MIGU-509616 format. One line per field, with one value per residue (C-alpha): residue number from 0; residue in three letters; x, y, z. Coordinates in Angstrom, 1 decimal, always signed. Layout:
n	NUM; ... $
res	ALA; ... $
x	X; ... $
y	Y; ... $
z	Z; ... $
//
This chain:
n	0; 1; 2; 3; 4; 5; 6; 7; 8; 9; 10; 11; 12; 13; 14; 15; 16; 17; 18; 19; 20; 21; 22; 23; 24; 25; 26; 27; 28; 29; 30; 31; 32; 33; 34; 35; 36; 37; 38; 39; 40; 41; 42; 43; 44; 45; 46; 47; 48; 49; 50; 51; 52; 53; 54; 55; 56; 57; 58; 59; 60; 61; 62; 63; 64; 65; 66; 67; 68; 69; 70; 71; 72; 73; 74; 75; 76; 77; 78; 79; 80; 81; 82; 83; 84; 85; 86; 87; 88; 89; 90; 91; 92; 93; 94; 95; 96; 97; 98; 99; 100; 101; 102; 103; 104; 105; 106; 107; 108; 109; 110; 111; 112; 113; 114; 115; 116; 117; 118; 119; 120; 121; 122; 123; 124; 125; 126; 127; 128; 129; 130; 131; 132; 133; 134; 135; 136; 137; 138; 139; 140; 141; 142; 143; 144; 145; 146; 147; 148; 149; 150; 151; 152; 153; 154; 155; 156; 157; 158; 159; 160; 161; 162; 163; 164; 165; 166; 167; 168; 169; 170; 171; 172; 173; 174; 175; 176; 177; 178; 179; 180; 181; 182; 183; 184; 185; 186; 187; 188; 189; 190; 191; 192; 193; 194; 195; 196; 197; 198; 199; 200; 201; 202; 203; 204; 205; 206; 207; 208; 209; 210; 211; 212; 213; 214; 215; 216; 217; 218; 219; 220; 221; 222; 223; 224; 225; 226; 227; 228; 229; 230; 231; 232; 233; 234; 235; 236; 237; 238; 239; 240; 241; 242; 243; 244; 245 $
res	MET; SER; THR; ALA; THR; ALA; THR; THR; THR; PRO; VAL; VAL; LEU; ILE; ASP; ASN; VAL; VAL; ALA; GLY; TYR; LEU; PRO; GLY; VAL; ASN; ILE; LEU; ASN; GLY; CYS; SER; LEU; VAL; ALA; GLU; GLN; GLY; GLU; LEU; ILE; GLY; ILE; ILE; GLY; PRO; ASN; GLY; ALA; GLY; LYS; SER; THR; LEU; LEU; LYS; ALA; ILE; PHE; GLY; GLN; VAL; ASN; ILE; ARG; SER; GLY; THR; VAL; ASN; LEU; GLU; GLY; GLU; ASP; ILE; THR; GLY; LEU; ARG; ALA; ASN; LYS; LEU; VAL; GLN; ARG; GLY; VAL; GLY; MET; VAL; PRO; GLN; THR; ASN; ASN; VAL; PHE; PRO; SER; LEU; THR; ILE; GLU; GLU; ASN; LEU; GLN; MET; GLY; LEU; TYR; GLN; ARG; PRO; LYS; ALA; TYR; ARG; GLU; ARG; LEU; GLU; PHE; VAL; THR; GLY; ILE; PHE; ALA; GLU; LEU; GLY; LYS; ARG; LEU; LYS; GLN; ARG; ALA; GLY; SER; LEU; SER; GLY; GLY; GLU; ARG; GLN; MET; VAL; ALA; MET; SER; ARG; ALA; LEU; MET; MET; ASP; PRO; LYS; VAL; LEU; LEU; LEU; ASP; GLU; PRO; SER; ALA; GLY; LEU; SER; PRO; VAL; ARG; GLN; ASP; GLU; ALA; PHE; ILE; ARG; VAL; SER; GLU; ILE; ASN; LYS; ALA; GLY; VAL; THR; THR; ILE; MET; VAL; GLU; GLN; ASN; ALA; ARG; ARG; CYS; LEU; GLN; ILE; CYS; ASP; ARG; GLY; TYR; VAL; LEU; ASP; GLN; GLY; ARG; ASP; ALA; TYR; THR; GLY; SER; GLY; ARG; GLU; LEU; LEU; ASN; ASP; PRO; LYS; VAL; THR; GLU; LEU; TYR; LEU; GLY; THR; LEU; GLY; ALA $
x	+3.6; +6.4; +9.4; +11.0; +12.2; +10.2; +12.3; +11.2; +10.9; +12.8; +10.5; +12.7; +15.2; +17.1; +19.1; +21.8; +19.9; +21.3; +19.5; +19.8; +18.0; +19.5; +19.9; +23.3; +24.2; +23.9; +23.9; +23.4; +25.8; +24.7; +23.3; +22.0; +20.3; +18.2; +15.9; +14.4; +11.2; +11.7; +15.2; +16.6; +18.9; +21.4; +22.8; +25.9; +28.5; +30.1; +28.2; +27.2; +27.4; +23.8; +22.2; +19.1; +18.9; +18.6; +15.6; +14.1; +14.6; +12.7; +9.9; +9.6; +11.1; +14.1; +14.4; +15.6; +17.5; +18.2; +17.9; +14.8; +13.1; +11.0; +8.6; +7.7; +8.5; +6.5; +8.3; +7.6; +10.3; +9.3; +5.9; +4.5; +4.5; +0.8; +0.8; +3.8; +2.0; -1.0; +1.4; +2.9; +5.9; +6.2; +8.7; +9.8; +11.9; +14.5; +13.0; +9.4; +8.0; +5.0; +2.1; +2.9; -0.5; -2.4; -2.6; -0.8; -4.1; -4.8; -1.2; -1.9; -5.3; -3.4; -1.3; -4.4; -6.4; -6.5; -7.9; -9.8; -11.8; -8.5; -7.8; -8.6; -6.6; -3.6; -3.7; -3.5; -0.4; +1.5; +0.8; +2.0; +5.4; +5.1; +2.9; +3.5; +1.9; -1.3; -1.6; -1.0; -3.2; -4.7; -1.4; -0.3; +2.7; +4.2; +4.7; +6.8; +10.6; +12.6; +12.6; +8.9; +8.2; +10.3; +8.0; +5.0; +6.4; +7.3; +3.9; +2.1; +4.0; +3.2; -0.6; -0.8; +0.8; +3.6; +5.5; +8.7; +9.5; +12.1; +13.8; +16.0; +18.5; +16.1; +18.8; +19.7; +19.6; +18.8; +20.7; +22.7; +19.9; +17.3; +19.4; +19.6; +15.9; +15.4; +17.5; +15.6; +12.3; +13.7; +14.6; +11.2; +9.5; +11.6; +11.0; +7.2; +7.6; +8.2; +10.9; +13.0; +15.6; +17.4; +19.9; +22.1; +25.0; +25.7; +27.5; +28.6; +25.2; +23.4; +25.7; +25.2; +21.4; +21.0; +20.9; +22.8; +24.5; +25.4; +28.3; +27.6; +30.4; +30.0; +26.6; +27.6; +27.4; +31.2; +30.8; +28.0; +27.7; +26.1; +26.3; +28.9; +31.0; +31.1; +31.9; +34.9; +36.1; +39.5; +38.8; +35.4; +36.8; +39.7; +37.7; +34.4; +33.9; +36.7; +34.9; +31.3; +29.4; +31.1 $
y	-44.9; -42.7; -42.2; -39.5; -36.5; -33.3; -30.6; -27.0; -25.4; -22.2; -19.1; -18.2; -20.4; -19.0; -21.6; -20.7; -17.8; -16.2; -13.0; -9.7; -6.9; -6.9; -9.9; -11.6; -9.4; -11.1; -9.1; -12.3; -15.1; -18.1; -16.4; -18.5; -17.5; -19.1; -17.2; -19.4; -18.4; -15.4; -14.5; -11.1; -11.5; -8.8; -8.4; -6.3; -5.8; -3.2; -1.1; -3.1; -6.4; -7.3; -6.6; -4.7; -7.0; -10.0; -8.4; -7.5; -11.2; -12.5; -9.9; -10.7; -7.5; -8.9; -11.7; -15.0; -17.0; -20.0; -21.1; -21.0; -18.8; -20.7; -19.4; -21.9; -24.7; -23.3; -22.3; -18.6; -18.0; -15.1; -14.6; -11.1; -8.7; -8.7; -12.5; -12.4; -9.9; -12.4; -15.1; -13.1; -11.3; -7.6; -5.2; -1.7; -0.1; +2.5; +5.4; +6.3; +4.2; +6.2; +7.9; +11.6; +13.0; +10.7; +10.7; +8.3; +6.4; +6.2; +4.8; +2.1; +1.4; +1.0; -1.6; -3.7; -3.3; -7.1; -7.6; -4.5; -6.2; -6.8; -3.0; -2.4; -5.5; -4.7; -1.0; -1.9; -4.1; -1.5; +1.4; -0.9; -0.6; +2.9; +4.6; +8.1; +7.3; +6.3; +9.9; +11.5; +9.4; +12.4; +14.1; +13.9; +11.6; +14.3; +16.6; +13.9; +13.8; +11.0; +8.9; +9.3; +8.3; +5.2; +4.4; +4.7; +2.5; -0.2; +0.1; -0.2; -3.4; -4.8; -4.2; -7.5; -9.5; -10.8; -14.0; -12.2; -8.4; -7.3; -4.0; -2.2; +0.2; +1.4; +3.8; +5.4; +9.1; +9.6; +11.5; +9.5; +9.9; +8.8; +5.9; +4.6; +4.9; +3.0; +0.1; +0.0; -0.2; -3.0; -4.9; -4.3; -5.5; -8.6; -9.2; -9.0; -12.2; -11.0; -12.7; -9.9; -9.7; -6.3; -4.9; -2.3; -0.1; +0.6; -2.7; -2.6; -1.5; -4.1; -6.9; -5.7; -6.4; -9.2; -13.0; -13.9; -12.0; -12.5; -10.6; -10.3; -9.7; -9.8; -11.4; -14.2; -14.9; -14.6; -14.9; -16.0; -16.4; -14.8; -11.1; -11.3; -13.8; -11.5; -8.4; -10.4; -12.0; -10.3; -11.0; -9.4; -6.5; -6.0; -6.4; -4.9; -3.2; -0.7; +0.8; +0.3; +2.4; +2.7 $
z	+16.1; +14.9; +17.2; +15.2; +17.1; +16.4; +14.9; +14.5; +11.1; +10.6; +10.0; +7.1; +5.3; +2.2; +0.4; -2.1; -3.7; -6.9; -7.8; -9.7; -11.4; -14.9; -17.1; -16.7; -13.6; -10.3; -7.0; -4.8; -5.7; -3.6; -0.5; +2.4; +5.7; +8.5; +10.9; +13.7; +15.5; +17.7; +16.4; +15.7; +12.7; +11.7; +8.2; +7.8; +5.1; +2.9; +0.4; -2.6; -0.8; -1.5; +1.9; +0.7; -2.4; +0.0; +1.8; -1.6; -2.8; +0.2; -0.5; -4.2; -5.5; -7.4; -9.8; -8.2; -10.8; -8.6; -5.0; -2.8; -0.1; +2.4; +5.0; +7.8; +5.2; +2.4; -0.8; -1.3; -3.9; -6.3; -4.9; -5.3; -2.3; -1.8; -1.5; +0.8; +3.2; +3.3; +4.3; +7.1; +5.6; +6.6; +5.0; +6.0; +3.2; +4.1; +2.2; +1.1; +3.8; +4.8; +3.1; +3.9; +2.9; +5.4; +9.1; +11.4; +11.8; +8.1; +7.6; +10.1; +8.6; +5.1; +6.8; +7.7; +4.4; +4.1; +7.6; +8.7; +11.4; +13.3; +13.4; +17.2; +18.4; +16.3; +17.1; +20.8; +20.1; +18.1; +20.5; +23.3; +21.6; +20.1; +22.8; +21.5; +18.1; +20.0; +21.2; +17.7; +15.5; +13.7; +12.9; +9.3; +8.6; +6.4; +9.4; +11.3; +11.8; +10.2; +13.4; +13.8; +10.3; +10.9; +13.8; +11.7; +9.0; +11.5; +13.1; +9.8; +8.9; +12.4; +11.8; +9.8; +12.6; +10.5; +11.1; +10.1; +9.8; +7.3; +8.2; +5.7; +7.5; +10.3; +11.5; +8.2; +8.2; +11.8; +14.5; +17.0; +19.6; +17.1; +16.0; +19.6; +19.8; +16.5; +17.8; +21.1; +19.1; +17.0; +20.2; +21.7; +18.5; +18.6; +22.3; +21.6; +19.6; +16.1; +14.2; +12.7; +9.9; +9.8; +7.4; +9.0; +8.0; +11.8; +12.1; +15.7; +17.1; +15.0; +16.2; +19.8; +19.7; +17.3; +18.3; +15.1; +12.4; +8.8; +7.1; +3.4; +0.9; -2.9; -2.6; -0.3; +3.4; +4.2; +8.0; +10.4; +14.1; +17.2; +17.4; +20.2; +18.2; +15.2; +17.3; +18.8; +15.6; +14.6; +10.9; +11.0; +12.9; +10.6; +7.3; +8.1; +11.5; +10.9; +7.9; +9.0; +11.6; +14.9 $
//
């Protein structure tokens, strides 16, 4: 009988990833990240640091030249997006994240095209977080505000009951009030049990709500720690928080 101590496997483990879009040009230069079950991970950094590229690397949308991406111990490096969705990876891009000609309900159904029999169960879950969407299912997504479209996009990604949700700048382009609402929604999604990895330009607000944060610079994780630790780190404040969203 084994006496080894059981250890939990991270939901996402990124190890020393080098990746880029063009031959010979790397955007990520040895980036690593860990997301444990139920964590809310925030990724901040200056423009061009590789934040969105890191999400795209996880989601199979950029060429990984070396290093690995693991999901619950399984190597998913370079898998196509449809295979990743089947395995439990949800992604909400910053723009073009809804089907504007479809209704809210049709958008949610598109999120569950691989498991249509689970629609009612998953609809109950997402409308428990986004109650207003449940009252407007027949409204076309193209008539919604930016903040409302963001809610539809998050809801669609949640329909597949993902093990991890990737969010690319969920507050981008929103008014200050809508930004606050977006961060509240992200917290609610995470509190509902969904491991979440969020890229954000509003660095202070991101660090205020995340369990752990990563500061990317030139494609590497320059600093990591709890959100509170990074907020109170003089070097992080001097180098990054002064120029990122207040």
